[in-house]
Structures are given as structure tokens and as C-alpha cells.
N, C-alpha and C positions, 0 to 999 in steps of 0.2 A: 504493500500500499504506500502511495507516495505522491500522486498528483494533488494539486490544490483541491480539485473537485472531490477526490476520494477522501481527503482529510476532512473537509468541511462536512460532507455527508456522513462520514463515520462518526464525527463528534456529535452530530445531532441524533444519529440513530442509536448511539451507545454501543455499537459493535463495528467490527471492521467491514467496510464496504469497498468493493473494487469495481472497476469498469465492467459493465454488463449486469451487475447485481441490481435487483429491484428492492427499494427500501421505502418505508414510510417514516417521515421525519416531522418534527415540529417546525413551523414556519415563524420567522422572527418579524416579518412585516409583509402587508399585502396592500395592493393598490388597484383601483380600477378608474377608468375615465368615462366621459359621457357617451362614447361609442360602444362601450361594453357593459356599463353598469346596469342598464335596463335589463339586459339578458341575465346578468348575475342576480339581480333582485327577483326576476321571474323564477330562476332555478331555485333560489333560496326559499321561496314561498312553496314551490312544488315539493320541496323536501320537508315541508311542514315544520320548519325550524322556528323555534321560539325566540332565539336570540343569537347574536354574534358572539362566538366564544371569547374573543379577545378584541373588543372594540378599539382599545388603545393601540392596536397593531394594524389598524385598517384605515386607509385614507381614500376618500372619494374626490376626484378631481374633475372640474368642468373646464375643459381646455380645447377640445376638438371643434366645438361650435360656441365660441366665446367672444362676444355675447351671442345669444341665440338668434339665428337668421330666420326662423319660421316657427309657427304655432306648434307643430308636432314636436320639435326639439324643445321648445319651452316647457311642454308637458313632461318630457323626460327629465329635464332639469329640476322641475318641481318634485317629481317622484324621488330623485336623488337627494334633494334637500330634506324631504320628509323621512326617507330611510336613514339618513345620517342622524337626524335628530332623534328618531325613535330608538336607535341602537347605540348611540354614543360614539359613532365613528367621526373622524376628522373630516371636515368638508373644506375643500379649497374651491371657492366660488369664482364666478366670472372675473377675469382680470388679474387673478393671482399668478397665473403662469402655467407652464407645461409640466405635466406629471413628472417627467424624468429629470427636471431641474429641481422641482419642489421637494421630491423625496430626499435627495442628497442634502439639500439646504435645511431640511427639517431637523436633522440630528437624530432621526429615528432609525438609521441604519449604521452599522459599524462593521469593520473587517471581520470576516468569519461568519457573518450572518447568512441565512437563507431567506431570500425575498422573492415573492411571485407577484405578477401583475397582469391585469387584463389588458395588456398591450404588448405587442411583439418586441418593442424596443426597451423592455424592462431589463434587458441584458446590459444596459448602460452602466449599472452600478458595479459591474465586474471591475471597472477601473479603480474601485475602492476596495478591492479584495473581497467582494461579496459575491456568493453564488446566487445570482438573480436571473430570472428567466420569465418570459411571457407564458401564460396558460389560458385555456379556454374558459369561458364564463361559467360553465357548469363545474369544472374543477375548482375554480375560484370560489364558487358558492359553497362547495363541500368543504373547502379549507376554512371558510368563515364559520361554518357550523362546528367543525372539529378542531380547528387550530393546526391541522397537519395536512401534509401533501405527499403523494407518492412520486418517486422518480426512479428511472432506470439510470444508474450512474453512467455518465458518458465517458468514453475513451477520450484521449486528449492529444491534440497536435500542439507542439511547442514551436513558437515563432520567435526568432531573435533578429531585431533590426539594428545593425551596427552603423557606425559612421555618424555624421552630423548633417542635418538638413540645410540646404541652401536658403538664403534669404528669399522670401516669396513662396516657400514650400512649407506646408503645415500638416497637422495631424489628419486633416481631411484628405489630403493628397496621399498620405500614407495608407489610410484605409481604403481608398479607391484603388490604389495599387494592390492591396491585399485582395480586394474583390476580383481584380483582373487575374491575379496569380492563381487563386484558389478556384475561382468560378462560383456561380451562385449556388452550386450544390456540392462544392468541394469539402465542406465540413458538416454535412448534415447530421444532426444530433450528436455532434462532438463538442467537447470543450476546447477552447483555445486558451493557451497560457502565452502571454505576449511580453517579451523582454527586450533588453538591448540598450545601448547608449542613446539611441534616438528616443526611446521611451523615457529613459532616466532624465533626459534634458527637458521633457515636456512638463507643463503644468498639469495638475490634476484635472482641470477642466478640459485641456486638450486631449488628455487620455480618455476622457469620457466620450469624445467624438468617435474614437476608435472602438471602444467597447459597444457603443450604441449601435454600430453598424455590423457587428459580427453576425447578427441574424441574417444579413444579406448574403452571407456565404453558407447559410444553413445551420450555423453553430447554435448550440444550446446556451452557452455562456461564453464570455470573453474576459478571462481573469488576468489581472496584473498584480504584482507583488505589492505588499504594504511597505513602502519606504518612508523616509522622513517627511516627504511632501505629503503623502497620504495621511500620515499620522497627524501632521499639523492641520490639515484640512478638517479631519474628523474632530480634533480637539477644539477647533474654533467653533464647532457646531454643537457639541454635547460633552457632558462630564462623565458619560458612561464608560466603564473600563472596557478595554478590548485588547486583543492580541492578533496581530497579523498571522496569516497562514502561509507557510512556505512549502514548496514542493520538496520532497526528499531527494537526495542525490541519486537514490536508487529508483526514482520514479520511472515507470515504463510509459513511453509515448508511442502513438501510432507512427509518427514521423516527426523530424525536427527540420524546420526550414530556417536557414540563416542567410541574411542578405545585408549588403552594405548599401545604404540609401543615400550616400553622399552626393551622388549624381542624379538623383530622382528629380525630374522636372515637375511643375504643377501638372495635375491630372484632371481630366474631364471624363465624366460618364455620359455617353451618348444615349439617346433613346433607343429602345424602350426597356433596357435592362441595366441594373446597377453595375454588372460586371463587364459592360460594353465600354471599356475604359481605354483612352488613348492619351498620349502626351498632348499638352495644350497646343503645340504648333500644328497638330493635325487638323484642328478645327478653328484655329485663329482666323479672325475675319468674318466668321459667321455672324450675320446681323441678328440683333435681339429685339424683342418687343417688351419683355418684362424680366425683371431680376428680383429675386426674393432672398433676403438675408434674415435668417431666423431658424426656428424649429428646435427640437430637443437635441439635434445634432450640432447646430452652429448658431445658437442665439444667445450665447454666453457673453459676459463682459469683455473678454479679450477678443472675441469675434467682432463685436461692435467697435472696439478699439482699433483693430486692424482695418476695418472698413472705413472708419473715420480718418484714419492715418492716410489712406489712399485718396480719399475725396476731399481732404482739407484744402480749402481755397479753390476747389474745382466744382464742376456741375455735371449732373447726369445728362447724357445726350438727349436732344430734344424729343426724339421719338421713342424713348425708353421709359417705362414705369419702374421705379425702384420702390419696393415695399419692404419695410423693416418691422420685425416683431421681436422684441426682447423676450427671453425665455422665461422670465419671471418678473414680478413687480420689484423684487430686491435689485435685480440687474438693471431695470429701467431707472430706478432711483439712483443707483451707483453711476450709470451712464450719464444721467442728467448732471450729477455732481461733477463728473469728470469732463463734461462738455462734449461728449461724443454725440449725444442726441442733437444738440445745437448744430454741430458740424454736419451731421447727416441730413437734417431737415433743411439747412441752408443750401446743401448741395442738390436738393430736389427730391429727397426721399419722402415717402408717405409713411408715417408712423401709425401702427395699429396696436391694439391691446396686447399685453403679454399673453400669448396663446400659441396654438399650433398654426393659426393664420391660414394662409392658402395651401399649406402642405397637403392636406387630405381632400381639398376641393369641396368642402361642405360649408364654407363660410365665405370670407371676402378674398378677392384677388384671383378669381377664376379666369383663366385666359380665353380668348375667343378662338374660333376655328383657324387653324393654320399658323397660329402664333408660336414663336420660339421663346422659351423661358430658360433662364440660367438660375438655378436654385441651390441653396446651401443645405437642402433637405437630404434625407437618406434614401429616397426612392424616386424613380423616374418612370414607373410603369405607365403604360397607355391609360389615360383617364385619371391618373393619380391626383392631379390638381383640379379635377372637375370637368375636363373636356378631353374626350378621346381623340379629337382631331388637333390637339396641340402637341408640341414636341418639348420635352423637358430634358435639359442638361444639368449635370451636377458639378459643383466646384467648391473650393474654399471661399470664405467670406471676402478675402483680399482679392482673389481672382474675380469674384462676382462684382465687387465694387469698382475695380478697374475697368471691367468689361462694360458695366453700366455707364461709366464716364465716357467711354469711347464709342458705345453703341454697338459693339460687337465683341465676341469672345477674343480675349487678349491675354498675353503673358505678363503678369504683374511684376515679374522680375525686372521688366524694363524700367520700372520706377523705384524698385526697392533694392537693387543690387548696389 
């Protein structure tokens, strides 16, 4: 026994768990959002449950349609508010932010925890040394009733990214490169352990971008070690005791991937698959209609800082719409204090409420037929932003900002080198 996943699951099961074993373990925290909570509540009631086993370990987040764009969604939001009040769960209402930013901010999770969420990008918290993964609404409802969840312990792929990233290359470029290398099915139901000097040099927030997108290669979890940066981040949020979980030297991996990313250029994911990734020069010059900076992948403070850095004193191209959504209210307030919001709005950006925004195509920012969008989100599937006839490209916030300024996809290294 020795991978991080095996160790965390074993500690919770109270017995040795190895890859392939099925175990039932207590869950440390749970979350659902407005796209999944309605189904979770329905399943909870079908189980004839009287109460949530541990309401202090459950958060309900209104973020995918925030504020509500229509009557039917408003009714779901009302049901969520009522359920939270009845059962004592934590409710994050309209404008608080995106679930995958709010959960780490809350101080409710620490390294070594097991966390499940009614959203596929719950794997984000792997950057904090947490075994976290998305589950279906029925499984989540059962966990609300019992406080436990079943897992088949995943086998693990170890990835080591050595070297140092160039100016203008970010964690988003690293994870898009990972998607290209592994493919969208290259790690199905496997755990990823991600290491190397490239990761060591990143902030915790940047690491979250990578863990957020491991599901795009099929992975169950995307775990990183608990180093000083991780510990400092956690200690700034909670006084709860914790101990990071390290893989043993004897850990057995499916395979080990080691790369030097010193020469990695900015990456772009082309429609309509996240693993359809090319170097930026392959699509440079492609004219844009809309650019979106935000989401649980890249709506954090440092993302807004880099976008503002590029756009400071400049303006968005006349025919391009730039939409910006901070990932949480805390980030919005910090960005206001730092002047990033002022810079972005003066440059022509439209600021919307802390939320998922246009990412899932259920709220504001839906593109029209034939339009080309450059987004910092995690997915570019056909129809992802609400229109099956639009084309979505993915990039880092800095690349997105520079491209918005020029009106076409461009290499941000031109201004940052």
C-alpha cells in the first residue's frame, strides 16, 4: 500500500485498501450546486430520509444560474433554500461565487480528507491533497443520509513536470498539454499524482486549475502533495489540525510520465474536445467574437491580475465582447482593492456576478450562431456555452486577455517576454 489514494481511503476505512478494492468510507465534506441539488433532494425524499446525517458537512451552492434567468430555475433555487434551512446545511446564495472556489475558501476541507460533490469538477480540491471527486445525485443523497460513500480504489498514474515555465505560460497551459498527452480517455477512473519543479513553483490557486481539469482526461482524482504552500493556504482558512498524505517510496503506479516543460508554449484547445490541443501559433490570427475570463478553472485573483496586467492602458478590440466573472465574492472584493477590476472595466470588459457565468450556457453570455469564443473554462464541447453552432477555444487568462485586445488569438509572450 502506498499511493496517496490508497493511504487516504485506508485511513478512512480503518483497514488496508489497495487499487481495485471496493470500500465504504465516511465522507468529510459534501457539496451540490443548482444544476444537481434538485435531483439530490428528489432522491433524498425517495429514500424517505428524515434528516441529513451531518448537516455541518454539507454545502449547497447557487452558482450555475446566478442570478436566476427564468421562472423554473427560480423555483429550484427556492427549493434549495428551503432544504438548506430545514436540514441545517450551509447555503451559498446568489453572488457568493462558484462552488469549487467557495469550498476551499470555507476552511471546511483539509489535506487527507475525502470530499464528494454533485459536480464533475469536484476533483479541484486534489490540489490541496484531498481525495475529492464528483458523484451522481443519487449517490450524493445516499451519502447525505448515511454520512458514507463507496469507492473502488483507483490505480494511479504518476506525472512529474520538471523545468520552469516561460513567461506567458501558466498552469492552464500545463493542464491543456496534459489533456493532449493523455487524451480525454487516457486516465479513466484512475488517480493522478502530479509532481515536479513546475508544480512546486506554482501557487496553490494555480495548482487548483490543474486538479480541476483532471476529469477531462477521465481521472477520478488529481492529487498533489501537501507542501509548505498548501499548509499555509489551509492554515489561513482554518484552525483544524491536519497532516498531509505522502505516497510511499514503494508505491506501485500504472505508469510514470516525466516531462521537462521549459519549452512549452501557450496552449489552445480547439473545438469541440478538450484534448484537441495545439500550440498557440497553430491558431494565431483566428478572429474572435467573444472572450470569457472566469469559471472554477480560471476565475481566481491571480487570473484577474494577469488579465489586468495585459490589458492595463489598452482596450478590447472593437468587435470583441470581453466578459469577466470572478470565482467568488472574496475574489471580487480583493480584485477591487488591488485595482484589477478598475483596469479590466476601463479596458472594455463587462463584469458579471461571481458565478459560473457563461461557462455552462444557462445564464448570461450565450454566443450566437457561428461565433468564435475564447474561454478560460474547462470544457469546449459543442453547445457547452449554450449554442451548438458556436465554436469554443480554451486558453489561459493572459492569452485570453491579449487575444481580446487584438481581436484574434495571439501569443501573449509577445508582450510578457
